[in-house]
MARVEX-659629 format. One line per 3 residues: their letters; for each residue x, y, z of C-alpha. Coordinates in nm, 3 decimals. Layout:
N
a> X:Y:Z ~ ...
This chain:
638
xxx> 0.000:0.000:0.000 ~ 0.138:0.341:-0.098 ~ 0.179:0.582:0.192
xxx> 0.030:0.925:0.138 ~ 0.211:1.252:0.213 ~ 0.061:1.563:0.368
xxx> -0.209:1.755:0.186 ~ -0.231:2.126:0.265 ~ -0.537:2.353:0.256
xxx> -0.619:2.513:-0.077 ~ -0.837:2.786:0.074 ~ -0.693:3.058:0.292
xxx> -0.972:3.033:0.551 ~ -0.891:2.667:0.614 ~ -0.536:2.733:0.733
xxx> -0.628:2.838:1.087 ~ -0.825:2.517:1.129 ~ -0.529:2.325:0.988
xxx> -0.280:2.464:1.243 ~ -0.519:2.433:1.538 ~ -0.769:2.153:1.484
xxx> -0.533:1.895:1.335 ~ -0.282:1.912:1.625 ~ -0.570:1.905:1.877
xxx> -0.699:1.583:1.720 ~ -0.354:1.428:1.742 ~ -0.326:1.521:2.109
xxx> -0.666:1.371:2.183 ~ -0.565:1.048:2.013 ~ -0.236:1.042:2.204
xxx> -0.419:1.096:2.533 ~ -0.640:0.798:2.456 ~ -0.333:0.581:2.389
xxx> -0.176:0.692:2.718 ~ -0.494:0.594:2.902 ~ -0.483:0.253:2.734
xxx> -0.124:0.213:2.848 ~ -0.205:0.308:3.206 ~ -0.494:0.059:3.213
xxx> -0.316:-0.208:3.012 ~ -0.173:-0.445:3.272 ~ -0.300:-0.735:3.059
xxx> -0.102:-0.614:2.756 ~ 0.232:-0.765:2.663 ~ 0.549:-0.563:2.716
xxx> 0.583:-0.507:2.340 ~ 0.222:-0.395:2.308 ~ 0.274:-0.136:2.580
xxx> 0.589:-0.004:2.409 ~ 0.392:0.018:2.083 ~ 0.124:0.230:2.253
xxx> 0.387:0.457:2.402 ~ 0.571:0.499:2.073 ~ 0.257:0.582:1.875
xxx> 0.167:0.847:2.133 ~ 0.520:0.989:2.099 ~ 0.467:1.017:1.725
xxx> 0.138:1.197:1.770 ~ 0.286:1.444:2.018 ~ 0.583:1.511:1.791
xxx> 0.376:1.569:1.480 ~ 0.121:1.780:1.668 ~ 0.405:2.027:1.725
xxx> 0.619:2.003:1.411 ~ 0.369:2.124:1.152 ~ 0.254:2.434:1.341
xxx> 0.617:2.500:1.446 ~ 0.720:2.514:1.080 ~ 0.420:2.721:0.975
xxx> 0.480:2.971:1.257 ~ 0.807:3.051:1.078 ~ 0.695:3.013:0.717
xxx> 0.331:3.102:0.653 ~ 0.293:3.442:0.484 ~ -0.018:3.536:0.687
xxx> 0.062:3.686:1.028 ~ -0.267:3.568:1.179 ~ -0.190:3.209:1.081
xxx> 0.163:3.239:1.216 ~ 0.017:3.364:1.545 ~ -0.233:3.077:1.558
xxx> 0.045:2.829:1.486 ~ 0.257:2.974:1.769 ~ -0.033:2.940:2.012
xxx> -0.076:2.578:1.905 ~ 0.292:2.503:1.963 ~ 0.263:2.644:2.316
xxx> -0.045:2.430:2.386 ~ 0.123:2.116:2.255 ~ 0.436:2.177:2.457
xxx> 0.232:2.249:2.770 ~ 0.046:1.920:2.732 ~ 0.376:1.741:2.663
xxx> 0.516:1.888:2.985 ~ 0.212:1.764:3.179 ~ 0.257:1.422:3.022
xxx> 0.619:1.411:3.137 ~ 0.499:1.468:3.495 ~ 0.223:1.204:3.485
xxx> 0.323:0.965:3.762 ~ 0.066:0.702:3.662 ~ 0.200:0.696:3.308
xxx> 0.555:0.669:3.438 ~ 0.456:0.382:3.668 ~ 0.296:0.199:3.377
xxx> 0.622:0.218:3.182 ~ 0.840:0.141:3.482 ~ 0.641:-0.178:3.539
xxx> 0.750:-0.318:3.200 ~ 1.005:-0.600:3.225 ~ 1.301:-0.498:3.000
xxx> 1.395:-0.863:2.951 ~ 1.064:-0.915:2.769 ~ 1.164:-0.660:2.505
xxx> 1.396:-0.669:2.205 ~ 1.688:-0.427:2.171 ~ 1.496:-0.145:2.000
xxx> 1.213:-0.169:2.251 ~ 1.457:-0.168:2.542 ~ 1.617:0.144:2.398
xxx> 1.278:0.317:2.379 ~ 1.194:0.218:2.738 ~ 1.529:0.332:2.874
xxx> 1.503:0.670:2.702 ~ 1.140:0.717:2.808 ~ 1.214:0.651:3.176
xxx> 1.517:0.879:3.157 ~ 1.307:1.160:3.010 ~ 1.040:1.117:3.279
xxx> 1.309:1.157:3.543 ~ 1.446:1.464:3.362 ~ 1.096:1.612:3.373
xxx> 1.086:1.570:3.751 ~ 0.820:1.299:3.774 ~ 0.988:1.157:4.085
xxx> 0.973:1.489:4.277 ~ 0.714:1.591:4.533 ~ 0.389:1.746:4.415
xxx> 0.487:2.108:4.484 ~ 0.816:2.067:4.297 ~ 0.645:1.897:4.005
xxx> 0.400:2.185:3.981 ~ 0.682:2.439:3.984 ~ 0.871:2.241:3.717
xxx> 0.557:2.234:3.505 ~ 0.523:2.612:3.529 ~ 0.891:2.663:3.448
xxx> 0.882:2.434:3.144 ~ 0.574:2.613:3.012 ~ 0.743:2.948:3.064
xxx> 1.057:2.824:2.886 ~ 0.841:2.735:2.587 ~ 0.665:3.073:2.588
xxx> 0.989:3.269:2.615 ~ 1.164:3.061:2.348 ~ 0.882:3.122:2.103
xxx> 0.880:3.494:2.183 ~ 1.258:3.515:2.144 ~ 1.242:3.345:1.802
xxx> 0.943:3.554:1.692 ~ 1.126:3.876:1.769 ~ 1.419:3.762:1.554
xxx> 1.190:3.653:1.272 ~ 1.009:3.988:1.272 ~ 1.315:4.197:1.353
xxx> 1.424:4.303:1.005 ~ 1.604:4.639:1.008 ~ 1.680:4.882:0.726
xxx> 1.931:5.155:0.656 ~ 1.923:5.411:0.374 ~ 2.251:5.516:0.220
xxx> 2.370:5.728:-0.068 ~ 2.400:5.529:-0.390 ~ 2.765:5.630:-0.436
xxx> 2.857:5.441:-0.118 ~ 2.790:5.104:-0.284 ~ 3.127:5.087:-0.457
xxx> 3.251:4.731:-0.490 ~ 2.907:4.568:-0.495 ~ 2.829:4.338:-0.791
xxx> 2.649:4.481:-1.093 ~ 2.341:4.263:-1.042 ~ 2.318:4.381:-0.681
xxx> 2.335:4.748:-0.792 ~ 2.072:4.686:-1.060 ~ 1.834:4.538:-0.802
xxx> 1.889:4.827:-0.557 ~ 1.802:5.148:-0.746 ~ 1.818:5.482:-0.570
xxx> 1.493:5.646:-0.466 ~ 1.389:6.003:-0.544 ~ 1.623:6.127:-0.271
xxx> 1.920:5.943:-0.420 ~ 1.923:5.689:-0.138 ~ 1.931:5.309:-0.151
xxx> 1.754:5.094:0.107 ~ 1.954:4.803:0.249 ~ 1.802:4.547:0.483
xxx> 1.946:4.304:0.733 ~ 1.818:4.010:0.523 ~ 2.093:3.781:0.393
xxx> 2.070:3.878:0.022 ~ 2.165:4.234:0.127 ~ 2.382:4.168:0.431
xxx> 2.616:3.910:0.281 ~ 2.719:4.102:-0.035 ~ 2.764:4.428:0.156
xxx> 2.989:4.281:0.423 ~ 3.195:4.095:0.162 ~ 3.223:4.343:-0.127
xxx> 3.155:4.699:-0.008 ~ 3.477:4.901:-0.014 ~ 3.321:5.164:0.213
xxx> 3.429:5.050:0.560 ~ 3.176:5.271:0.736 ~ 2.895:5.121:0.528
xxx> 3.001:4.769:0.621 ~ 3.015:4.866:0.986 ~ 2.677:5.039:0.977
xxx> 2.491:4.746:0.823 ~ 2.664:4.481:1.036 ~ 2.593:4.686:1.348
xxx> 2.228:4.718:1.246 ~ 2.212:4.343:1.197 ~ 2.377:4.298:1.537
xxx> 2.084:4.478:1.698 ~ 1.826:4.247:1.541 ~ 1.549:4.187:1.798
xxx> 1.699:4.434:2.045 ~ 1.582:4.569:2.283 ~ 1.281:4.333:2.269
xxx> 1.485:4.021:2.346 ~ 1.688:4.170:2.630 ~ 1.431:4.099:2.901
xxx> 1.313:3.782:2.725 ~ 1.660:3.628:2.732 ~ 1.729:3.736:3.090
xxx> 1.415:3.562:3.210 ~ 1.479:3.256:2.994 ~ 1.824:3.209:3.148
xxx> 1.675:3.239:3.498 ~ 1.398:2.991:3.420 ~ 1.647:2.735:3.291
xxx> 1.878:2.780:3.589 ~ 1.591:2.717:3.830 ~ 1.479:2.410:3.637
xxx> 1.830:2.265:3.654 ~ 1.856:2.335:4.026 ~ 1.519:2.178:4.109
xxx> 1.612:1.869:3.909 ~ 1.945:1.832:4.087 ~ 2.185:1.934:3.809
xxx> 2.489:2.152:3.860 ~ 2.378:2.393:3.587 ~ 2.168:2.404:3.271
xxx> 2.457:2.271:3.062 ~ 2.473:1.962:3.285 ~ 2.101:1.911:3.224
xxx> 2.131:1.948:2.847 ~ 2.443:1.735:2.803 ~ 2.310:1.434:2.994
xxx> 2.151:1.308:2.671 ~ 2.439:1.408:2.442 ~ 2.768:1.254:2.339
xxx> 2.977:1.501:2.540 ~ 2.809:1.406:2.868 ~ 2.864:1.700:3.105
xxx> 2.904:2.074:3.149 ~ 3.269:2.030:3.252 ~ 3.334:1.833:2.933
xxx> 3.212:2.133:2.729 ~ 3.470:2.352:2.904 ~ 3.743:2.097:2.833
xxx> 3.644:2.067:2.468 ~ 3.636:2.444:2.420 ~ 3.978:2.468:2.586
xxx> 4.110:2.206:2.343 ~ 3.976:2.407:2.049 ~ 4.138:2.718:2.193
xxx> 4.480:2.552:2.209 ~ 4.444:2.394:1.864 ~ 4.352:2.718:1.684
xxx> 4.515:3.008:1.871 ~ 4.860:3.026:1.709 ~ 4.732:2.987:1.353
xxx> 4.453:3.240:1.414 ~ 4.702:3.499:1.541 ~ 4.907:3.461:1.223
xxx> 4.598:3.492:1.005 ~ 4.485:3.797:1.198 ~ 4.818:3.974:1.133
xxx> 4.761:3.931:0.761 ~ 4.408:4.072:0.791 ~ 4.530:4.377:0.981
xxx> 4.807:4.440:0.731 ~ 4.555:4.425:0.445 ~ 4.312:4.653:0.631
xxx> 4.582:4.917:0.666 ~ 4.609:4.939:0.288 ~ 4.260:5.093:0.297
xxx> 4.269:5.249:0.645 ~ 4.631:5.329:0.740 ~ 4.538:5.433:1.094
xxx> 4.340:5.117:1.173 ~ 4.450:4.957:1.499 ~ 4.222:4.653:1.490
xxx> 4.017:4.436:1.257 ~ 3.647:4.455:1.342 ~ 3.398:4.179:1.276
xxx> 3.245:4.407:1.011 ~ 3.582:4.397:0.830 ~ 3.623:4.022:0.858
xxx> 3.450:3.891:0.543 ~ 3.566:4.181:0.325 ~ 3.930:4.130:0.422
xxx> 3.915:3.754:0.376 ~ 3.773:3.809:0.029 ~ 4.036:4.072:-0.056
xxx> 4.324:3.850:0.053 ~ 4.186:3.550:-0.132 ~ 4.154:3.766:-0.442
xxx> 4.498:3.926:-0.407 ~ 4.703:3.633:-0.277 ~ 4.519:3.329:-0.414
xxx> 4.361:3.465:-0.734 ~ 4.011:3.383:-0.612 ~ 3.762:3.660:-0.687
xxx> 3.433:3.590:-0.509 ~ 3.245:3.796:-0.767 ~ 3.388:3.580:-1.045
xxx> 3.300:3.266:-0.848 ~ 2.937:3.365:-0.791 ~ 2.895:3.404:-1.167
xxx> 2.900:3.026:-1.193 ~ 2.624:2.971:-0.938 ~ 2.285:3.092:-1.067
xxx> 2.018:2.964:-0.832 ~ 1.825:2.787:-1.107 ~ 2.129:2.567:-1.171
xxx> 2.227:2.516:-0.808 ~ 1.888:2.376:-0.703 ~ 1.879:2.090:-0.957
xxx> 2.251:2.041:-0.897 ~ 2.204:1.974:-0.527 ~ 1.921:1.733:-0.606
xxx> 2.122:1.548:-0.869 ~ 2.437:1.518:-0.659 ~ 2.264:1.397:-0.344
xxx> 2.040:1.167:-0.545 ~ 2.334:1.003:-0.721 ~ 2.531:0.979:-0.396
xxx> 2.253:0.821:-0.190 ~ 2.061:0.627:-0.453 ~ 1.761:0.862:-0.450
xxx> 1.538:1.026:-0.710 ~ 1.346:1.350:-0.654 ~ 1.017:1.391:-0.838
xxx> 0.861:1.737:-0.823 ~ 0.510:1.741:-0.680 ~ 0.238:1.979:-0.804
xxx> 0.077:1.997:-0.457 ~ 0.011:2.349:-0.329 ~ 0.167:2.444:0.003
xxx> 0.183:2.760:0.214 ~ 0.354:2.979:-0.048 ~ 0.415:2.986:-0.421
xxx> 0.794:2.991:-0.366 ~ 0.787:2.643:-0.213 ~ 0.900:2.356:-0.435
xxx> 0.796:2.010:-0.316 ~ 0.950:1.679:-0.418 ~ 0.870:1.315:-0.356
xxx> 1.184:1.126:-0.256 ~ 1.202:0.792:-0.438 ~ 1.424:0.491:-0.388
xxx> 1.406:0.211:-0.646 ~ 1.088:0.372:-0.774 ~ 0.911:0.372:-0.437
xxx> 0.822:0.693:-0.256 ~ 0.997:0.700:0.082 ~ 0.935:1.062:0.182
xxx> 0.859:1.415:0.072 ~ 1.062:1.735:0.103 ~ 0.963:2.101:0.073
xxx> 1.216:2.367:-0.026 ~ 1.124:2.724:0.077 ~ 1.443:2.899:-0.024
xxx> 1.392:3.275:-0.070 ~ 1.333:3.560:0.178 ~ 1.000:3.732:0.230
xxx> 0.832:3.940:0.495 ~ 0.754:3.753:0.817 ~ 0.955:3.442:0.726
xxx> 1.234:3.277:0.928 ~ 1.543:3.475:0.834 ~ 1.827:3.224:0.865
xxx> 1.867:2.871:0.722 ~ 1.739:2.555:0.888 ~ 1.576:2.216:0.838
xxx> 1.234:2.157:0.997 ~ 1.070:1.819:1.043 ~ 0.700:1.792:0.965
xxx> 0.602:1.426:0.980 ~ 0.787:1.157:1.174 ~ 0.863:0.864:0.949
xxx> 0.783:0.506:1.047 ~ 0.864:0.234:0.794 ~ 0.551:0.106:0.623
xxx> 0.321:0.341:0.816 ~ 0.410:0.710:0.781 ~ 0.614:0.893:0.520
xxx> 0.877:1.124:0.668 ~ 0.847:1.486:0.554 ~ 1.072:1.782:0.611
xxx> 1.126:2.138:0.496 ~ 1.422:2.366:0.436 ~ 1.368:2.732:0.519
xxx> 1.648:2.937:0.367 ~ 1.699:3.289:0.238 ~ 1.901:3.251:-0.082
xxx> 1.931:3.495:-0.367 ~ 1.701:3.430:-0.662 ~ 1.984:3.513:-0.901
xxx> 2.355:3.451:-0.858 ~ 2.446:3.281:-0.531 ~ 2.753:3.334:-0.318
xxx> 2.956:3.017:-0.285 ~ 2.894:3.039:0.091 ~ 2.523:3.010:0.014
xxx> 2.587:2.699:-0.194 ~ 2.780:2.548:0.097 ~ 2.486:2.634:0.326
xxx> 2.245:2.467:0.083 ~ 2.444:2.144:0.091 ~ 2.468:2.168:0.471
xxx> 2.095:2.203:0.525 ~ 2.022:1.937:0.267 ~ 2.239:1.705:0.473
xxx> 1.989:1.742:0.757 ~ 1.702:1.681:0.518 ~ 1.830:1.352:0.374
xxx> 1.919:1.237:0.727 ~ 1.560:1.307:0.834 ~ 1.412:1.128:0.531
xxx> 1.636:0.821:0.524 ~ 1.637:0.787:0.902 ~ 1.258:0.809:0.900
xxx> 1.187:0.588:0.600 ~ 1.371:0.297:0.763 ~ 1.261:0.358:1.122
xxx> 1.081:0.081:1.305 ~ 0.965:0.319:1.580 ~ 0.888:0.692:1.587
xxx> 1.100:0.730:1.901 ~ 1.407:0.621:1.702 ~ 1.325:0.796:1.374
xxx> 1.517:1.048:1.169 ~ 1.708:1.308:1.368 ~ 1.620:1.167:1.713
xxx> 1.989:1.098:1.775 ~ 2.223:1.272:2.019 ~ 2.193:1.642:1.944
xxx> 2.568:1.700:1.933 ~ 2.595:1.443:1.654 ~ 2.310:1.576:1.444
xxx> 2.527:1.838:1.268 ~ 2.786:1.583:1.150 ~ 2.598:1.454:0.842
xxx> 2.516:1.809:0.733 ~ 2.873:1.930:0.782 ~ 3.001:1.628:0.592
xxx> 2.782:1.710:0.291 ~ 2.932:2.060:0.272 ~ 3.244:1.903:0.122
xxx> 3.056:1.822:-0.199 ~ 3.028:2.198:-0.262 ~ 3.410:2.212:-0.286
xxx> 3.472:1.922:-0.524 ~ 3.567:2.024:-0.882 ~ 3.409:1.717:-1.042
xxx> 3.085:1.765:-0.850 ~ 3.068:2.136:-0.931 ~ 3.146:2.081:-1.299
xxx> 2.819:1.891:-1.325 ~ 2.587:2.182:-1.250 ~ 2.768:2.517:-1.256
xxx> 2.768:2.753:-1.555 ~ 2.856:3.114:-1.626 ~ 2.660:3.342:-1.859
xxx> 2.817:3.169:-2.161 ~ 2.734:2.822:-2.030 ~ 3.087:2.728:-1.924
xxx> 3.122:2.521:-1.604 ~ 3.344:2.650:-1.328 ~ 3.707:2.573:-1.420
xxx> 3.882:2.302:-1.222 ~ 4.181:2.524:-1.153 ~ 3.954:2.793:-1.005
xxx> 3.795:2.537:-0.770 ~ 4.140:2.417:-0.668 ~ 4.242:2.777:-0.592
xxx> 3.919:2.818:-0.394 ~ 4.010:2.515:-0.185 ~ 4.359:2.647:-0.116
xxx> 4.221:2.990:-0.035 ~ 3.960:2.838:0.195 ~ 4.237:2.707:0.419
xxx> 4.336:3.066:0.491 ~ 4.116:3.209:0.764 ~ 4.010:2.863:0.882
xxx> 4.160:2.908:1.228 ~ 3.998:3.251:1.261 ~ 3.664:3.101:1.162
xxx> 3.703:2.830:1.425 ~ 3.766:3.102:1.680 ~ 3.460:3.294:1.562
xxx> 3.257:2.977:1.615 ~ 3.434:2.930:1.949 ~ 3.310:3.276:2.046
xxx> 2.952:3.168:1.974 ~ 3.007:2.850:2.176 ~ 3.160:3.031:2.472
xxx> 2.879:3.286:2.471 ~ 2.601:3.028:2.460 ~ 2.768:2.827:2.736
xxx> 2.859:3.109:2.974 ~ 2.533:3.301:2.940 ~ 2.357:2.989:3.066
xxx> 2.611:2.884:3.327 ~ 2.727:3.222:3.464 ~ 2.393:3.404:3.421
xxx> 2.554:3.749:3.401 ~ 2.358:4.053:3.507 ~ 2.485:4.251:3.207
xxx> 2.426:4.048:2.890 ~ 2.599:4.300:2.664 ~ 2.914:4.315:2.878
xxx> 2.935:3.936:2.906 ~ 2.880:3.881:2.534 ~ 3.142:4.138:2.437
xxx> 3.385:3.980:2.686 ~ 3.358:3.628:2.545 ~ 3.387:3.736:2.183
xxx> 3.681:3.965:2.270 ~ 3.884:3.704:2.460 ~ 3.811:3.431:2.207
xxx> 3.899:3.590:1.875 ~ 4.150:3.861:1.782 ~ 3.882:3.999:1.545
xxx> 3.699:4.251:1.760 ~ 3.322:4.261:1.805 ~ 3.142:4.588:1.740
xxx> 3.109:4.759:2.075 ~ 2.752:4.816:2.184 ~ 2.613:4.561:1.938
xxx> 2.355:4.344:2.114 ~ 2.422:4.028:1.914 ~ 2.284:3.803:2.188
xxx> 1.935:3.939:2.115 ~ 1.948:3.790:1.765 ~ 2.136:3.471:1.856
xxx> 1.860:3.232:1.755 ~ 2.050:2.920:1.864 ~ 2.012:3.023:2.229
xxx> 1.665:2.870:2.229 ~ 1.710:2.531:2.061 ~ 2.081:2.478:2.134
xxx> 2.080:2.648:2.473 ~ 2.424:2.622:2.633 ~ 2.541:2.378:2.368
xxx> 2.653:2.571:2.060 ~ 2.976:2.373:2.100 ~ 2.778:2.114:1.900
xxx> 2.892:2.258:1.568 ~ 3.262:2.207:1.632 ~ 3.205:1.874:1.811
xxx> 3.011:1.749:1.509 ~ 3.276:1.890:1.275 ~ 3.541:1.676:1.443
xxx> 3.327:1.373:1.358 ~ 3.238:1.498:1.009 ~ 3.605:1.540:0.914
xxx> 3.669:1.185:1.029 ~ 3.369:1.052:0.834 ~ 3.505:1.227:0.526
xxx> 3.836:1.042:0.554 ~ 3.656:0.719:0.461 ~ 3.591:0.856:0.110
xxx> 3.967:0.898:0.057 ~ 3.925:1.181:-0.193 ~ 3.658:1.009:-0.407
xxx> 3.336:1.174:-0.296 ~ 3.114:0.980:-0.534 ~ 3.255:0.639:-0.441
xxx> 2.939:0.424:-0.453 ~ 3.063:0.162:-0.209 ~ 3.155:0.410:0.063
xxx> 2.841:0.616:0.000 ~ 2.621:0.307:0.036 ~ 2.793:0.212:0.361
xxx> 2.751:0.567:0.490 ~ 2.381:0.566:0.401 ~ 2.325:0.228:0.567
xxx> 2.541:0.270:0.879 ~ 2.469:0.637:0.957 ~ 2.170:0.793:0.785
xxx> 1.929:0.499:0.775 ~ 2.000:0.405:1.137 ~ 1.821:0.710:1.272
xxx> 1.851:0.688:1.651 ~ 1.845:0.311:1.675 ~ 2.205:0.307:1.798
xxx> 2.430:0.548:1.988 ~ 2.605:0.790:1.752 ~ 2.952:0.678:1.858
xxx> 2.863:0.316:1.774 ~ 2.728:0.414:1.432 ~ 3.043:0.610:1.351
xxx> 3.265:0.324:1.467 ~ 3.067:0.080:1.253 ~ 3.112:0.304:0.947
xxx> 3.481:0.382:1.002 ~ 3.580:0.046:1.144 ~ 3.730:0.225:1.444
xxx> 3.634:0.490:1.702 ~ 3.639:0.845:1.568 ~ 3.938:1.064:1.647
xxx> 4.052:1.428:1.649 ~ 4.325:1.363:1.389 ~ 4.134:1.452:1.071
xxx> 4.000:1.772:1.228 ~ 4.349:1.870:1.344 ~ 4.489:1.814:0.993
xxx> 4.202:2.014:0.841 ~ 4.267:2.299:1.082 ~ 4.633:2.298:0.976
xx> 4.527:2.331:0.611 ~ 4.638:1.981:0.514
């Protein structure tokens, strides 16, 4: 029997019902299953696990669709309704996690009567009940319930303020020197001779990379740095307090200890050790790279005493152009969006044995392109690509789940929300596209082969989840891969020697980029663990002591740091996953389209979902435990 994907409303008036009534029905069904489990002493152990797992699926999917639509639907009223639904679902999920009768029903199951997958589900379920505080006294449970609900409310508000926080500046047209011709053509001056620039990526990224006017770069980057400020100042302060109290009531040393209990790294202290290791590994090389940036800056600004973050991308581009013969404006000429999109589909399809068939189904916006994912002619999932900016839409790049896949029962579905140019793309955007698509194929393949919803798709340790996406970035740097879909205005693919120069040039600035990421990781960790009274002072401190590239003073970047909700204290995840991704890459031994290695990677990593610990999956793929060696060599430019 063919499994059917989602079908979205075709009439505008039906959307509110879709984002409210459908999740409510799922919650009602899940509640009925929980009641069956609590009353089901005559059921077998496996039957009780099946009830639990189906309720987990219903809870998950009750939240994922409205969560996506709260970020993506063009109608503000529907976004608001979707946000309210997410809060209701999360509140009911919190209450479920504190249901002592439900916990007792699970705790009464004999693990020896279960197979390995079922035991894994039971172990994780009991752990999560304990992490909710189900074993605490009634007053503490009630306080934990209130705190979890408030965490959800504040997180949604924080993200909403970022989503709606677009800023604009108006500048004289003659200040746009250095910007590409197509950018200038799409930004005509108004009747006052001024050009409007926004903080959206298609404006921000070209300005910070190409604008020769240093003050313009600083002005726009500073404006972007104040995204969602001052609105998120009080929101974040309260969110940090709420999380600290939750950790204390549950008996954890700090919020990072709470978050890392379910992750590969294991503890708050291990985060500090890992960040210290990154510091030692990157400091000397970053200092040398910084000296070259400062020297180049002084060609334009002789009196400059420091490189600012608003100079960072411009100077990297200038040095790569001057010293490595890589002109980013020349490079982007080979990456028109309408070639990149089919290119990403073709490359990932060939690599993983998939076919993408475009679907005519209508969704929430005309920009969205939907595809059935086929394997050996059978539909195993559906993806939705919402790739261009618009008013009220999520303004970064991310993968969102929509339907939890269960083999033979439910097709996995996921969506990419990105903000790419409709014309020529920066190579960085192409890398981002491959990165996010790595999440998407992980979600689909891990869901299509999942026996249980609890072990489906991306339900793995959260500090491993970035590894498959970071691995796939490498395909955006391979000359043979790029030759298959790039073309300039005359139809010529990007030359191999240019790609090779790009790869060499990419090694320069790598240590500085690691330290920029280290600044994000230190900030996310210390805001949660130290809970500083002055968020601005603390944020400036951690960026200043981490990287020689200076932050813009007075820029409230923490207010627009969207990862502080979902990743909490654990932004270290990106570098932790990158260590693993570089090691996974070593198995390909320079041949990225090797069908044997690709098939083993698909089978041992992507299709496993969360059925095994991440470290075990990696060891099975590599034939050994993962190590730091490949990352260290990459950091050294080898």
